[in-house]
Structures are given as structure tokens and as C-alpha cells.
N, C-alpha and C positions, 0 to 999 in steps of 0.2 A: 658652372663646373666645377670649378675652385671648391666651392662650397661642399659639395657633392664627395669630392675627393678628400676634402678636410673631414668629413663625417665618416667615410669609410675608413679612413684612416684611423680616427678615434675608436671605433668598433674593433678593428682589427688590433689596434695597441691595447685595447682592453684584455683582450682574447691573450694577446702575446704574454700580458702581465701575469695571469693566473697561469697560463701553461709553462711559464719560466717558474713561478713559485711552486706549484705543485710536482713540477720536474725536479727543484733541487730538493724539495722535501722528499721525494721519493729517492733520489740520490743519496742523501744522508740517511735514510733509514736501511737502505741496502747495504751502503759502506760501513756504518756503523756495526752492524752484524759479521764484518769479517776482521780479520786481524789488523785494521788500518787503526794509524794513532790518529788519537781525536784531535789532538791540534792541527797534525796536516789537514784532516778532513775538513775541519774549521777553517783553515786559511784556504783549501781549495775551493769551497762553498762561497765562502766570502769573496775570494778572487773573481769567480765567474759572476757572482750577484753585484759586483762593483763595475766589473767590465760590461755588463747587461746594462746597467744602468748609464754609463757614458756613451756607448754606442747607441742606444735608444735615445738618450737626451740629445746628442747631437743630430741624429736623424730628424725628431721633432723640430728641433729648431730649424732647420734646413726648410723643411716642408712650412712652419711657421713663416718663415721669410717669405718663402715662394707666394703664400698666401697674401701676405700684405703687399708686396711687391704688384702682384696681378689688381689688387683693389686700387693702388696708387696710379696705376696703368689706366686702368678704367675712369678713375677720377681725371687725370691728365687729358684723356681723350674727349670727356664729356665738357671740361673746362675749355678746351681749345677746339670745340666743333665750330664750323662755319654758322651753323643756325644762331649758337649762343652770341659769337661775336658780333653779328649783323644785328640782332634784338638789343646788346648792350649799347651800341652807338645810336639808336634811336631815342 
């Protein structure tokens, strides 16, 4: 189940990257046709992009930690299973 969730998250994350990059490009193109100062426009786009990187990075880290903790729990359950304990004593 965790693997499936990770795969779906990976696909959605790739789609989100494309949407954000295209969205920022379209925003840049539309705003540059107005009377907006180019320096302010660049700072806005850069700020949004850096904010996106930070939020998605934190979210990805949490999901990665969750997946790894799930694997550790499975390994501990395997290691401490009653059948394994009895077979080691023989």
C-alpha cells in the first residue's frame, strides 16, 4: 500500500511541477506586457518559486519518512513474529 501511495504521489508531483513552471511562465509573460516593473516581477516569480520548492520539499520529506517508517515497522514485525522466534531456538 505504501508503495502504491508513493508511486501516485510521484506522478502527481511531476504533474504539479509542470503546472507550476508553466503557470509561472504564463504569469511572467502576461505581467511583462503590463506596466509592472521588471525587477518587482522577477522578485515575485522568484519568491513564488522558492516558496513552492520549500513547501513541496517538506511535504516530500514527510512522505518519504512515513514510507521508511512503514518499512521499519514491517521488518520489526517480521523479526519479532512468533514463528520466527520458535524456529531460531531449534
